[in-house]
N, C-alpha and C positions, 0 to 999 in steps of 0.2 A: 570662458568655458562655457560650452554647450551642456546644459544640465540634463538633457534628454538621452535616454539610452537608444541604442540601434536595435530595435525590435526585429528587424529583418533577419538578424542573427539566429533567432530561435524559432523560426517557422518550422512547424512539425515536431517541436519538442513537447513532451508531456509532463516531465518532472519538474515540479515547482522550484526545487532546490537547484537542479541543473540550470533552469532557466535564469534564475537569480544570479548564479555564478558566473554564467556566460556573459550576461549583460552588464553586471557591475565590474568584472575584471576588464572587459572590453572598454568600458567607460574610463577606468583608471588609466589604462594603457594609452587612450587617445588624449586624456585631458590633464593628467596629473603631473605636476612638477615635484622636485625633490624638496621637502620642507626642511631638511638638514642643511643643505648647501645651496639651494636655489637652482640647481640644474633643471632645464627645461622639460625633461621627459624622465620617466622611470621605465626600466625594462622589466619585462615579464618572464619569471622563471618558467621553464618548462613544467608541464602538468604534474602534479603529485609530488612536488619537492616538499619534504616533511617539515621544514623550518620556516620557509617564508614564500610569499606570492610575488613580490616585486623587489627590485633592487636599483640602486643608483650606481651607474658605471663611473661617475665621477668620485663620489666620496665613499663608494662601497658599503653604504648602509643598506640593511635589509628591512623589508616591511611585510606585514601580514594584513590582510583585509577581512574584516567582519562587517556584513551588512544585514539590515533588517528592514522589513516594510513597516514604516511607522511614520505618522505625521510630525512627531516631535523628536528632538535629539535625545539619545540613550544615556545621557550623562548621569542619570540616577538610577539606571536599570542594570540588568545583568546581561551578559553576552555568552551565549553558549560556545565552548571551545572544545578541544579534543581531549586526549587521555590526561587524567589528573596527574598521574606519575610523571609523564613526559613534560607536562607544563611546569611542575615543581623543579624538576631537573634543570629545565632550561632557564628558569628564573635564578636559581642559586648557582648556576654555573655561568651566569651572565651572558648566555648564548641566544637569548630571546630576541626576536626582531622588534622594531617599533610597530605600533598597531594603529591602522586606520580603522575607524568606526564610521560607517555610512548608514544613513536612513533615506528612504525613498518612498515615494507614493506615485501612483499612476506612472510608473516607469520614468520617474524624474527625481533626481537627486535633491533632497531638501536640506540635509546636514551632512557635514563630513568633518571629522576631526582626527587629529593625530595625537596618540598618547605615547611619549618617548619611553624607550624600553627600561630606563632606570627609575621609572615610577612603579615598577611592578615588584611586589613582595608576596610571600606566600599567604598573608592574611588577606589578600584581595582575591584568592582563588579558592572558590566554593567546590567542595567534593560532592558530586552527585551519587545517588545509590547505584549500586551495581545493576547491570541488566539482569532481568529475570532469566531463569533456566531456559524458558521457552524462546528466547531471543536468539537471533542468528549468532550474536557475539555474547553469549552468556557470561555473566560475570565481569564484563568490561566495565570500567569505571571512568566516567567523563567529568568534566568540570565546567563551571561558569566563571567568567571574569566579572567581579562586582565593581562595575564601573563607578558606582556611587561611593565607594570607599577610596577612590583615587582623588588626591588634592585637586582643586579646580585649576591650579597653576599648571598641571599636567595634562590638561585637556585643551589643546590648542585648536580652535576653530579654523577650517579652510573655507567651509561653507556653512552659514548659520541661516536657518529660516529662508533658504533659496537665495541668499545674498553672498556673493563670493567676497572674502576677506582679501585685503591687499597682500600680494605675494611677499613683499619685503617685510611687512608686519609679521606674517606667519614665520618667516626665517628668523626674524629677530627675537620673537618670543621662544622659539626653540632654542636658539644660541643662549638665551638668558637661562633656560632650564638647566643647561650643562653645568652651571655652577653647583647644582644640587647632585651631581653624579658622585657616588662612592662604591667602592668595590666590596665593601663589607655588608652583607645582607642585613645583619642586625642594626648597624649603624643607619643604614638606609631606612629600615622600618621606623626607627625612632624619629629620624628627621621628618618623614613624611606624615607620621602621625601628629607630630607637633604642629607642622605647617597646616594640616587640616584643621586643628584647634584654632589656630590663629585665624583661618579663613572663616570659621564659624562666628567669630566675633563681629558683630554688625558695623561698628564703628571703625573709622581709619586709625583712629588713636586708641590705644588700650593700655592697661596696666597689668603688673605681674599677678595681682590678686584674681583678675580675670582669667588668667592662664592657669593659676592654681585651681580654679573651679573644675578643671578637666582632670584633676589627679586621679579620682576613682576610675574614670574611663580609661585612662592611660594605664593604671595599675592592673586592670582587668586584661588589657592587651600584653602587658609585660609583667606576668606574675612573679618572675624571678628577680625582679628589681625592686629593692627596698628603699630606694632614694629617689623616687619620682619627681619631687620638687626640684632637687638638684639637677636631674636629668633635664627638665624643662628649661631651667636657666641656662644649661649648656647648650641645648638646641637653639634656643633664641639667640644666644651669642653667634652661633654658627649661621644661622639665618641673617643676622647683622652683617657678619663678614662676607656673606655672599650676595649682599645687596637686595635682600627681600624685605628687610625691616631696618629701621634705625632707632637708636636709643635717643630719646628726647630730654629724659633726665632720670634720676634714680627711680628704677621700677616702672618706667613709663616708656612706651614705645609708639612707633608710627609705621603703618604698612607702606611699602613702596611698590605694591602691585595692584 
């Protein structure tokens, strides 16, 4: 991959957001493969398509691109998105595209990652205050995607610190995450919340008591559930069945990621 943008495309442009959009989308169209199936190129949707920016003509996957000028990856940050209501509707109806997140400096890509669409739940979407009455779109409510609340397993790097990851590794990591797909939004929320708790434990091997330490945190996220410890054990079994952890002995586990 050539990590540099083609700056000749924006000669005469004055809008910073327009310059960024033209350069980043052109770079993706020239350089990006499909992380879902490995196809060598992605196609660019015509401008102003409401759902996605790119698609793979082989596997029919859709992708949205969000970019930000930054020296570091935005894995712990927020990314501004569109209308809050539209985003929530897309997530709950399973119509959302996969998300590319790019950072760049000096018109050069330094980080690019993909977040599979089945890692999105309403809890990671932050509702912004309505625009003021003096604004052109008074009352409009936007949203932020809280990237930091997505499990690390759902952040697959394609470029990290200006170094390209092997294409086959990217596709393999994506294929592995397919085991976590579920069509029920509540089930998806529980699974991803428990996975994040597992990722927070620093050691490769851990025990059930370490997971129970997250009971209050999970209770706050799921106030209608009065059996959080039971739910933790259920989700650990699911993660075991999907190959993300294994049981080593009664109440003891090992991460496989």
